[in-house]
FIDONU-728861 format. One record per residue: residue number from 1; residue in one letter; x, y, z of N, C-alpha, C in turn. Coordinates in steps of 0.02 Angstrom, whole numbers, plus 50000, padded with zeros to 5 digits. Example, Ala and Ser with C-alpha at 12.3 -4.5 7.8 and 13.67 -1.06 7.14 Angstrom:
BEGIN
{lose 1; 'a'; {50660; 49716; 50390}; {50615; 49775; 50390}; {50660; 49835; 50390}},
{lose 2; 's'; {50642; 49888; 50354}; {50684; 49947; 50357}; {50645; 50002; 50394}},
end
This chain:
BEGIN
{lose 1; 'x'; {49176; 49595; 48762}; {49206; 49624; 48813}; {49170; 49639; 48890}},
{lose 2; 'x'; {49193; 49620; 48926}; {49144; 49624; 48989}; {49166; 49704; 49008}},
{lose 3; 'x'; {49105; 49739; 49043}; {49121; 49793; 49078}; {49172; 49800; 49121}},
{lose 4; 'x'; {49187; 49744; 49156}; {49235; 49736; 49199}; {49297; 49734; 49169}},
{lose 5; 'x'; {49315; 49720; 49109}; {49380; 49708; 49088}; {49395; 49784; 49039}},
{lose 6; 'x'; {49341; 49816; 49031}; {49345; 49894; 49005}; {49380; 49942; 49061}},
{lose 7; 'x'; {49372; 49932; 49117}; {49407; 49962; 49168}; {49472; 49947; 49157}},
{lose 8; 'x'; {49497; 49891; 49143}; {49570; 49876; 49144}; {49607; 49909; 49089}},
{lose 9; 'x'; {49572; 49899; 49024}; {49592; 49935; 48968}; {49593; 50011; 48976}},
{lose 10; 'x'; {49566; 50043; 49013}; {49548; 50119; 49021}; {49624; 50135; 49078}},
{lose 11; 'x'; {49624; 50089; 49123}; {49683; 50107; 49156}; {49743; 50107; 49144}},
{lose 12; 'x'; {49751; 50053; 49094}; {49804; 50045; 49047}; {49838; 50096; 48996}},
{lose 13; 'x'; {49778; 50119; 48966}; {49777; 50182; 48921}; {49809; 50250; 48955}},
{lose 14; 'x'; {49766; 50250; 49024}; {49789; 50318; 49060}; {49882; 50302; 49087}},
{lose 15; 'x'; {49882; 50250; 49085}; {49976; 50242; 49109}; {50010; 50251; 49047}},
{lose 16; 'x'; {49986; 50260; 48984}; {50015; 50264; 48932}; {50068; 50324; 48934}},
{lose 17; 'x'; {50057; 50383; 48936}; {49993; 50416; 48970}; {49953; 50437; 48925}},
{lose 18; 'x'; {49875; 50445; 48933}; {49830; 50470; 48898}; {49782; 50502; 48951}},
{lose 19; 'x'; {49755; 50544; 48948}; {49711; 50570; 48991}; {49635; 50536; 49002}},
{lose 20; 'x'; {49612; 50527; 49039}; {49561; 50493; 49068}; {49502; 50496; 49001}},
{lose 21; 'x'; {49482; 50562; 48969}; {49457; 50570; 48925}; {49476; 50521; 48860}},
{lose 22; 'x'; {49534; 50544; 48850}; {49571; 50505; 48783}; {49568; 50432; 48801}},
{lose 23; 'x'; {49566; 50406; 48849}; {49568; 50328; 48875}; {49504; 50297; 48857}},
{lose 24; 'x'; {49453; 50333; 48901}; {49382; 50300; 48887}; {49363; 50309; 48804}},
{lose 25; 'x'; {49374; 50363; 48767}; {49361; 50373; 48697}; {49392; 50323; 48674}},
{lose 26; 'x'; {49454; 50307; 48681}; {49494; 50264; 48635}; {49467; 50177; 48648}},
{lose 27; 'x'; {49463; 50157; 48709}; {49444; 50099; 48736}; {49372; 50099; 48690}},
{lose 28; 'x'; {49311; 50146; 48709}; {49247; 50119; 48683}; {49254; 50121; 48615}},
{lose 29; 'x'; {49298; 50155; 48577}; {49279; 50151; 48507}; {49322; 50116; 48467}},
{lose 30; 'x'; {49353; 50076; 48518}; {49388; 50010; 48469}; {49347; 49946; 48478}},
{lose 31; 'x'; {49302; 49941; 48528}; {49274; 49862; 48563}; {49215; 49869; 48513}},
{lose 32; 'x'; {49210; 49803; 48500}; {49145; 49769; 48451}; {49079; 49777; 48511}},
{lose 33; 'x'; {49096; 49762; 48561}; {49034; 49741; 48599}; {49057; 49750; 48674}},
{lose 34; 'x'; {49018; 49781; 48709}; {49034; 49779; 48783}; {48984; 49741; 48806}},
{lose 35; 'x'; {48978; 49710; 48854}; {48923; 49663; 48894}; {48946; 49656; 48962}},
{lose 36; 'x'; {48875; 49688; 49003}; {48867; 49688; 49054}; {48876; 49618; 49091}},
{lose 37; 'x'; {48917; 49626; 49159}; {48929; 49545; 49188}; {48867; 49540; 49226}},
{lose 38; 'x'; {48822; 49473; 49197}; {48766; 49456; 49251}; {48775; 49430; 49314}},
{lose 39; 'x'; {48734; 49408; 49353}; {48755; 49365; 49413}; {48773; 49298; 49389}},
{lose 40; 'x'; {48756; 49266; 49342}; {48781; 49205; 49328}; {48844; 49199; 49324}},
{lose 41; 'x'; {48868; 49254; 49262}; {48939; 49251; 49246}; {48981; 49271; 49301}},
{lose 42; 'x'; {48966; 49324; 49337}; {49005; 49340; 49415}; {49001; 49282; 49444}},
{lose 43; 'x'; {48958; 49254; 49463}; {48974; 49184; 49502}; {49015; 49131; 49473}},
{lose 44; 'x'; {49016; 49129; 49405}; {49062; 49082; 49388}; {49138; 49120; 49388}},
{lose 45; 'x'; {49131; 49177; 49375}; {49205; 49207; 49377}; {49223; 49193; 49472}},
{lose 46; 'x'; {49186; 49197; 49504}; {49215; 49178; 49577}; {49241; 49107; 49566}},
{lose 47; 'x'; {49188; 49057; 49538}; {49206; 48997; 49552}; {49268; 48966; 49521}},
{lose 48; 'x'; {49306; 49015; 49485}; {49361; 48985; 49440}; {49427; 48999; 49493}},
{lose 49; 'x'; {49415; 49042; 49551}; {49453; 49035; 49592}; {49478; 48969; 49616}},
{lose 50; 'x'; {49430; 48923; 49618}; {49456; 48867; 49641}; {49514; 48817; 49587}},
{lose 51; 'x'; {49507; 48843; 49529}; {49529; 48819; 49467}; {49628; 48829; 49486}},
{lose 52; 'x'; {49634; 48902; 49502}; {49689; 48933; 49509}; {49702; 48949; 49568}},
{lose 53; 'x'; {49754; 48921; 49612}; {49769; 48954; 49690}; {49831; 49018; 49666}},
{lose 54; 'x'; {49871; 49013; 49625}; {49926; 49026; 49624}; {49932; 49113; 49619}},
{lose 55; 'x'; {49958; 49145; 49656}; {49966; 49202; 49680}; {49992; 49232; 49618}},
{lose 56; 'x'; {49938; 49286; 49597}; {49962; 49344; 49538}; {49952; 49298; 49469}},
{lose 57; 'x'; {49941; 49224; 49464}; {49922; 49199; 49394}; {49864; 49249; 49366}},
{lose 58; 'x'; {49801; 49225; 49391}; {49740; 49271; 49356}; {49700; 49316; 49397}},
{lose 59; 'x'; {49706; 49368; 49368}; {49680; 49416; 49417}; {49598; 49414; 49421}},
{lose 60; 'x'; {49574; 49461; 49463}; {49497; 49459; 49461}; {49465; 49481; 49390}},
{lose 61; 'x'; {49501; 49527; 49359}; {49476; 49527; 49278}; {49493; 49495; 49244}},
{lose 62; 'x'; {49544; 49424; 49245}; {49555; 49387; 49201}; {49504; 49346; 49206}},
{lose 63; 'x'; {49485; 49329; 49275}; {49420; 49263; 49289}; {49349; 49308; 49254}},
{lose 64; 'x'; {49344; 49360; 49251}; {49285; 49388; 49233}; {49285; 49374; 49148}},
{lose 65; 'x'; {49341; 49381; 49128}; {49338; 49373; 49053}; {49324; 49300; 49036}},
{lose 66; 'x'; {49372; 49269; 49067}; {49366; 49208; 49051}; {49289; 49175; 49080}},
{lose 67; 'x'; {49263; 49192; 49137}; {49181; 49163; 49137}; {49147; 49197; 49067}},
{lose 68; 'x'; {49152; 49257; 49051}; {49126; 49264; 49005}; {49111; 49220; 48940}},
{lose 69; 'x'; {49182; 49218; 48923}; {49199; 49170; 48866}; {49155; 49095; 48871}},
{lose 70; 'x'; {49187; 49070; 48930}; {49152; 49009; 48940}; {49076; 49011; 48929}},
{lose 71; 'x'; {49043; 49058; 48951}; {48961; 49069; 48965}; {48935; 49077; 48889}},
{lose 72; 'x'; {48989; 49112; 48851}; {48971; 49130; 48773}; {48996; 49087; 48720}},
{lose 73; 'x'; {49035; 49027; 48741}; {49064; 48985; 48704}; {49121; 49000; 48657}},
{lose 74; 'x'; {49147; 49081; 48678}; {49194; 49103; 48640}; {49256; 49089; 48648}},
{lose 75; 'x'; {49311; 49115; 48591}; {49381; 49108; 48610}; {49395; 49162; 48643}},
{lose 76; 'x'; {49449; 49153; 48680}; {49484; 49220; 48718}; {49557; 49238; 48664}},
{lose 77; 'x'; {49560; 49299; 48656}; {49621; 49327; 48621}; {49656; 49363; 48688}},
{lose 78; 'x'; {49720; 49346; 48698}; {49750; 49358; 48753}; {49839; 49362; 48742}},
{lose 79; 'x'; {49879; 49408; 48767}; {49958; 49396; 48755}; {49980; 49360; 48813}},
{lose 80; 'x'; {49913; 49360; 48870}; {49955; 49327; 48939}; {49967; 49242; 48947}},
{lose 81; 'x'; {50028; 49231; 48932}; {50052; 49164; 48930}; {50022; 49133; 49005}},
{lose 82; 'x'; {50031; 49154; 49048}; {50011; 49132; 49120}; {49947; 49093; 49111}},
{lose 83; 'x'; {49903; 49112; 49072}; {49838; 49088; 49058}; {49855; 49011; 49044}},
{lose 84; 'x'; {49899; 48976; 49007}; {49905; 48929; 48980}; {49922; 48872; 49030}},
{lose 85; 'x'; {49953; 48905; 49087}; {49959; 48870; 49150}; {49904; 48838; 49193}},
{lose 86; 'x'; {49822; 48846; 49171}; {49781; 48859; 49207}; {49733; 48798; 49157}},
{lose 87; 'x'; {49717; 48750; 49182}; {49673; 48714; 49153}; {49597; 48730; 49137}},
{lose 88; 'x'; {49590; 48774; 49080}; {49520; 48805; 49078}; {49475; 48772; 49015}},
{lose 89; 'x'; {49409; 48777; 49021}; {49381; 48752; 48959}; {49349; 48808; 48912}},
{lose 90; 'x'; {49400; 48829; 48874}; {49393; 48885; 48854}; {49459; 48891; 48789}},
{lose 91; 'x'; {49448; 48901; 48736}; {49499; 48904; 48682}; {49532; 48967; 48697}},
{lose 92; 'x'; {49595; 48975; 48694}; {49643; 49030; 48707}; {49674; 49030; 48642}},
{lose 93; 'x'; {49671; 49094; 48626}; {49713; 49109; 48561}; {49764; 49158; 48578}},
{lose 94; 'x'; {49843; 49146; 48576}; {49886; 49198; 48597}; {49894; 49254; 48535}},
{lose 95; 'x'; {49924; 49319; 48554}; {49922; 49358; 48493}; {50009; 49383; 48518}},
{lose 96; 'x'; {50034; 49339; 48543}; {50118; 49347; 48554}; {50133; 49296; 48575}},
end
């Protein structure tokens, strides 16, 4: 998981509600690997705006996740069915 997407996980946990400290601990303790977004991956995430311009379909964080998976050749595990509406060069595994 990219460090960009870690921010989203922590924010969601805080809305549970959890304290900020609990959310950070929980998010960081359940992740296998945290990856800093490098310039190439960040650039690809920006380029992904050209693929889908539907308002609200893919967030900035979504695009960072997709770009990281594309660069690493890994599947994405998501529950967001909106991603299925976008033609992506990455395997999507739906969890619900």
